[in-house]
N, C-alpha and C positions, 0 to 999 in steps of 0.2 A: 504458456503465460509469460515466460521470459522474453519471448519475441515480441509479444504485445507491449509489455512495459518498455522494452528497448525502443520500439517504434514511437511510443508516447513520449519517451525521453528525448528522442531525436526531434520530434515535432515541436515540443516545447522549447527545445534549444534553438530550433529554426525560428520560432516566434520571437525569442529573445534577440537573435541576431538581426532579424528584420527590423526590430524596434531600435537597434543600435544606429541605424541610418536616419532615423527621424529625430530632429532636434527636440530637446526637452522631454524625452521619453526614457530617461535613465531609470525611473521607477518601474516601468514595464519590463525592462531588462532584468531587474532584480526579481520581479514577480514571476515571470516565466522561467527564469533561471532556477528559482527555488523549486518550482514544479518539476523541472527537468532533473534537479538534484535528487528529489525524492523518488522519481521514476528510476533513475540509474542506481539508486541505493538498493532497490529490490533485486538487482542483478548480482550484487557483490556482497550483500550483508550476510554475516554469519548469524547463527541462531542465538545471539545474546538477547535474552528475554527483555531486559530493561531497555536496551536501545531500540528494539523492535517496537515496544510500546511508545517510546518517545517519538519515533519517526511516524508511527501510525497517527498519533495525536497531531503532529505537524502536518501530515498529509490531509487530515480532516480539516484543519484550520485553513490550509491552502485551498482546498476544495470550496469551502464556504466563502472564503475571500473572493475566489473567482466568480462565484454566483452572485455575491453581494455587489461586486464591481460591475457585473453586467446589468443587474437590476437598478443600480444607481445611474447607469448610463441611459437606461430606457426613457427616463423622463425628459431627456434632451433630444431624443430621436424624432425626426419628422417622418412623414409617410414614405419617403424614399431614402431612408437611412442606409439601406443595404447597398445603395449605389454611391454613397458618399464616403468621405474619409473616415467616418465613424464606424464603418463596417469592419475595418481591420481590428480595432480595439474591441468592438462588441462581439463579433463572431469569435475572435480569439479568446476572449474571456469565457464565453459560453462553451466553446469546445474544450478549453482547458479545464473547466469545472467538471464536465462530463468525463474527461480523460483521467481525472484523479480517482474516479470510482474504481477502475481495475487496479490502480496502484494501491489504493487502500485495501482492496480485496487481497492483494498479495501479502501485505503486512498482516492482515487478519488471518490468512492461512498459515503464515509463519507462527503466529501466536497459538493457533489451534494445534499445529503440528508439534510444537514444543510441549504443550499441555498433554497431548496424546502420548508422546514418548514417555513423559513422567508417569502418566496413568498406566501405560503398558508395563513399565518397570515395576510399579507398585503392585499391579495385578499378578505379575510373574512371581514376585516375592511372596505374596499371599498364597498362591498356588503351591509353592514349595513348602511353606509352613504347614498348609493343610495336609499335603502328602506326607510330611514327616510325622505329623500328629496321627494320621491314619495308620502309619506303619507301627507306631508305638502302641496304639490301642487295639491292634488286631489280636484276637484270641487265638485263632489258628492262622498261621501265615506260612508261606512258601519261602524257603531260603533263596537268597539272591543268586547263589551259584547254580541253581537248577534252571 
């Protein structure tokens, strides 16, 4: 999964760089750069639960922004939009929206893993308590040295 999010980050960074050479497209550089930032964060982020939640919400917002941007563009498309200059923005937005799904999945897995670790710790503590209670309540017991 790390390789997939790395490829997504590189692709979104490439989209941002491609838009750097188009005049009046500074907003697209920021849009695609944000997606690349979230994708690269999955590679280096530690298990801080609060930050993972914040970045998961940011990734969701970016994903919906990409889809909303694409669907706002569709009203201006002609029947041959895929062969015009609008294809770069339209296909880029659509691909970026779908690319955010695995990135969001990584953040979701980080949240689940953190909760699972806490749950496992809690279960192990409960097991130790139950074992200690069972030892105390035993009517007949075998000494530990045997």
